[in-house]
C-alpha positions, 0 to 999 in steps of 0.5 A: 721801193716796189720790192717791199710790196711784191704781193701788191705788185703781183695783184696790180693793186699799186701804181708803179713809177721809177721803181717805187710803188704808190700804195693806196690807203686801204692797202697799207695793211699788207705793207705793214704786216710784211714789215712786221713779219720780217721784223718778227722773224729776225727777233725770233732768231735772236731770241732763240740764240739768247735762250740757247745761251741762257739754258746753259747758265744755271743762274739765268735759268733760275731767274726765268724758270717761271716763264720759260715754259711759256716761251717754249710753247709760243710756237703752239699759239694759234688764231683762236680755238677751233670750233668742233661741229657737233654732228648730232646737232639739230638740222637747220633748214634753209627756211630757218636761217632768216628766222634765227638770225635776228635772235641768235646770230652775232652782229658780224653774221647779222650784218653780212646777211643784211648786206646780202638781202639788200644787194642780192649777192655776197662776194667770196670772203663774205660767203666763206665767213657766213657759209662756214658759220651756217655749216657750224649751226647745222645747215646741211650741204643740200639745204645750203645749196638751196639757201644760197641759190635763193639768196642770190636774187640777181643771179640765175640758176645756171650761173649759180650752178656754174660759178657758185655751187662749187664754192658751197660744196668746197666749204663742206669738203666735197670739192678740191682737197676735200678738207672739212673746213671749220667755222672762223674764230673771232680772232680770225674774223677780227684780223680780216680786212675786206676790200674790193667790195667784199663784205665780212669781218668784225663790224666793231672793228671795221665800222667807224664809230659814227656809222656803228653808232647809227647802225646799232641805234637804227637797225638794231633799235638799241637804247643810247646808253647801251650803244655808248657802252659798246662804243666805249669798248670799241674805242679801246679795241675791246671788240670781243667784250663789245660783242659780249655786251651786245649779247647782253642787250640782245637777250635782255628779256630772256635773261631777265625772265630766267633771273640771270645776267650776262655773267652767268653765261659760261662763254669765252666770247671767242667764236661766232658759233659759240655765241649762237650755241649759248643764245639758242640754249637760252631759249630752247635749253639743251635739247640734245641732252633731253633727247638722249635722256628720253631715249635712255628712259624709253630703252629701259622701259623696253628692256624691262618689258622684254625681261618680264615677257622672258620671265613669263615665258620661262614660267610657262615652259617650266609649268608645262615641263612639270606637268608632262614630266619632260626634260627638254634637251635631255640626251638619250631618252628623246625628252622622256624622264627616266622612271616615268610611265614610258621608261621601258620604251626604247629611245627610238620609239615614235621618232622619224628620221627625215628623208628615210623610207616609210616603215610599217611595223606591226604593233604587237601584244608585247609592246615592242620597243621599236614600234613606229621607228624610221631609220634613214638609209634602211629598208622596210623592217618587219619584226615578229612578236 
């Protein structure tokens, strides 16, 4: 009945006749997921009622106490870990993407790139998968615009700006709801089923075994033994383990040089960007930590140099003060040490108040204390000896 595939009916993806919808083979996924979702919802409601009754029974709770916390946390299960983009990551330019792809990209992103090179275009689903991945490895918005414009060889600049530039800016949170989207996880990529000429998803799941075998042997130049190892994992639906094995083959030489194996790579194999990070780190090390360490060392050197100059200046000032008998900032004596040679001199001697009128005071034989004083707001002063 057509009521069971209303989504496909709305998209005009089925043939309707006498109230029945004829679903093509490549659209059965929507039908099955709809059935499963309805069945799951009914099961969850039934399970919730059973748990509520069970929690009131001490004997039942004692039997399931070890798993009850798992049941309570089922609603928190997601499509996989969220990849947090490192804002301090080294900037990747549009020229670097193709150079990095053969060495550091997982097979899902490599296949999308190769398809775009051959076809000169990539549909929306592929642009979302690949675009967010490139964003995660450090490709800025401005560089992404250049990269996509250059990659779409069959499309002119005007058409690109009108139809595709918005999508690129949208991925970076500059359009629409302005959400800062994160790259897709392996679970989400595996669950996607491309159709209608779209090219994305996990090749270990999407490619049939024969095509995958040819692709790995011819395009990736892998040995027959390595290919069959990956095919064996794929046949058992171990797609992420197959990706892990591909990483081991892809980085065989560098790991042999460093005397490590795939087991030494501390990865969960749950995200394409995590794949890239571990691959890049194998060849280049953790440059961020090295740069931070170097910056801290340079800062320490500069601070030590400032301390040495400060101490040197203090010593010079102290020597000058000792030679002149001057105490800087001492109140009431104009910087003159009491008891010194000028101790009988009034504190106003040889001082000048800015803005005051000129004072001509004769210097008498008695060494008057007010000689040379200028006081703001007063007139000329003449003092007789």
